[in-house]
C-alpha positions in Angstrom: 110.7 100.5 98.5 111.7 103.3 96.1 110.1 103.5 92.6 113.4 102.3 91.0 113.2 99.1 93.0 109.6 98.5 91.9 110.4 99.1 88.3 113.4 96.6 88.6 111.1 93.9 90.2 108.4 94.4 87.6 110.9 94.2 84.6 112.2 90.9 86.4 108.9 89.3 87.0 106.7 90.3 84.1 106.7 90.8 80.3 105.8 94.3 79.0 102.3 93.0 77.8 101.4 91.1 80.9 98.3 92.1 82.8 98.6 92.9 86.5 96.6 94.5 89.3 98.5 97.1 91.4 97.5 99.5 94.2 100.3 101.9 95.2 100.7 103.9 98.4 103.3 106.5 99.0 104.8 108.8 101.7 102.4 111.5 100.7 99.6 109.1 101.9 101.4 108.9 105.3 101.5 112.8 105.5 97.8 112.9 104.8 97.1 110.5 107.6 99.4 112.3 110.0 97.5 115.6 109.2 94.2 113.9 109.8 95.3 112.9 113.3 96.9 116.3 114.1 100.5 115.2 113.9 103.5 116.8 112.0 106.0 114.3 110.7 109.1 114.6 108.7 109.8 113.1 105.1 112.2 110.7 106.8 109.4 109.5 109.1 106.9 109.2 106.3 109.3 107.1 104.3 110.1 104.9 107.3 106.4 104.3 107.8 105.5 103.5 104.2 108.6 101.1 104.1 107.3 99.5 107.1 103.9 99.0 105.8 105.5 97.5 102.6 107.7 95.1 104.6 104.8 93.9 106.7 102.0 93.7 104.2 99.4 90.9 104.8 98.4 89.9 101.2 95.0 88.7 102.5 94.1 92.1 104.0 96.1 94.4 101.8 96.9 98.0 102.7 94.2 100.4 103.7 94.0 103.9 105.3 93.5 102.1 108.6 96.8 100.2 108.0 98.7 103.4 107.5 97.1 105.1 110.6 97.9 102.1 112.8 101.4 101.9 111.8 101.9 105.7 112.1 100.2 105.7 115.5 102.3 102.8 116.8 105.4 104.6 115.6 104.5 107.8 117.4 103.6 106.0 120.5 106.9 104.0 120.6 108.9 107.2 119.8 107.2 109.0 122.6 107.6 106.1 125.1 111.2 105.2 124.1 112.6 108.2 122.6 113.1 106.3 119.4 111.2 104.0 117.1 111.1 100.2 117.5 110.4 98.2 114.3 106.8 96.7 114.3 106.9 93.0 114.1 
């Protein structure tokens, strides 16, 4: 999701003085994880990973560094095995 979409959702769902809790992750976080595991990725790949994390979030477990690492590793494994990425379900 892009920031503009998040802003639209927030304006639609909440009043300006409502109190909410939010924890935000971005493609820069994906780059950090990629570097930690010795991988080089493109901005497009980082965006695909963070979008996939957002689409499949488990509200009970949330998003963690491990979540991002697992999604990235699955992406890279699938890309290597198939020559392209399969969406994680």
